[in-house]
N, C-alpha and C positions, 0 to 999 in steps of 0.2 A: 599166788596160786592162779591157773586159768579157769575160765567156767567150759562147760559143754559145746562143744565144735558147733555151732550156727548149719545145718545141712539145707537150713532152706535159703543160704547164701551160694553154696554151692551151684557149680553150673554142670553141665552135661546129663547123660542120663542118672533116670533114678539108681538106677543096681545097674554093677557091673556084667557083661558077657559071659557066662561060665569059663570060656578059656579064657578070662585075662587073668587069672593068679592059679599058679600051679599046686595043686594044692601039696601040703609038706615041704615044700621048699621054703630055705631062707630067705626072709623080709626082702632084704636090697637086694640080691643076686636076682629077684623076680620082679621085682620093681619096675616097674615101664619110666615112671620121671626120674628113679635115681640114675638105670640104665643109661637114659638120653644124656642128662646130664655128666655123667662120667666118660660115656664115649665122645662127647663134644670136647670136655677136660684133655682127655686122652689123644684125639685127634689132633687138637690146637696147640698142644705143647710144644711140640718141634717149631710147628710156623712161626707161633709164637717169640719165640727165643730168634729167630732170621728176624722178626721186625725190633726188637728189641737191639739187637747188632743192628740195624742201620739207623739206629737213632729214632726211633718211634715206639709211643706206648701203646699198647692193644687197643684202645678206645680212638685213638689219632688214627690207625690204619682202618679201623673199621668207617671211621668217616672219611677217608678217603677212598676205601671201597665202595663207600654208599655214593657220593660225587661219579665214582665211575660211572656209574650206571646213569645217573642222573646228573649233572650236575647244575647249580644253581637252585636246591632244595631249603628249604625253611629249617631253621632248627628244631620245631617240633616234629619234624617226619624224620629228620636225621638221628634224632633221640629216641624214636618208634625202631625205625631199621636197624640202629646201633645197641639195640635191647638197655638203653641207658635212660636216666632220670632227664628230665630238659634242663634242672638247675646244672645237672653236672654236664654236659651235653655242653650248654653255655660256657663253662670252662672250660672243656678241652678246645671251645675254638678258637676263643680268646688265646689262648698258648700255641695253636697252631698259627691264628694269624699274623702274633710276634716274632714265628720261625719261619715265615711271609711262606707255608704252606696252603694258605686258604684266604680270600677277602668276603669281608663281607657287603652287601651292596642293598640300598635300599629295591624294594620290587618296584618296577617304574607304573605299574597297574595301582599300587597302593602303597604308598610311601610306612606306611605304619609297617608293613612286613619287614622283614631282614629275610634276603636269601642269601646262600652259601655258595663258594664257588673256589674251584680247582684255581690255585696260584699255579708258575710255571714250575719253582721247585717242587711242589706235592705234586703235581702231574707229572713229571720224572720220576720222583720217588716211586711212587705208585707205578707205573709202566715196566720199572724193575722191581717191584716185590710183585705184580701178577703173574709171572712168569712161574717163581720161586711158592707162590701160593700156588696154581693149579699142579707142579711138579707135587707138594705135600700134598695135595688131593690122589693124586694117581697111587702115590705111596702107600696113603692110608687104607684106600679101596684096595689095593694089587692084594691085603692082606685077606680078601674075600673071595670066594670061587666066584668063575665070568658070572652067574647067572644072580646069583644074590648082589654083582657089582653094579648091572645092569637094573637090580628093582629097586635099590636101597634110595636111590633119588628121589625117584616116583612113587614111593612108600611113602618117605619122608613129607613132600611136599603134598600130599595129600592128606595125610594125615596132618601136617599146619594149615589145609584149605578149610580143613573141617572142624578147627579146633578158633574159640571166640576169639579176640587179643591178635589175629597175624596179624604182622605187621606189614606183611607183603601185599593185602586187601587193603590197607588203608590208603586214602589218597589223600593229600595235599591240600590246604583250606580253599584251592581256587580247580579243585575238582582233578586234578594230575594224576 
């Protein structure tokens, strides 16, 4: 049996705005967190199948995508961006290194730190998948009318920026 929920440890506003809950609506169909998770799962399913057809697991694709934006990241940063626990990320990096998709090297400024870099095979696979990812995104966005299509990413980016724990706002240990 679980105890009462400790509302003192929750984050965010003390009271939900009146327009956040639709009176009389089923809970899940109106619950923002479920809608975000379900939209992500539905939108990602097709591309994740493509990732697997190309011999990758989804977490490995996420590592490649993160390194595309900034090669040479630390494992802690990769874990945050890929929405994974650091221990799980370490295992993913080990598997990817065994397959010559990434390499790990000591940070020249601090030998205790290890940075992860794209290896040539990983870069080639990433480049092949980037266009497929963009095509998949276009297909998902095509489900919406043009005005909603243009507004969706800026709205999600604004929401993410306003929330604690935004992985895009975190910096590497050395300030990057």
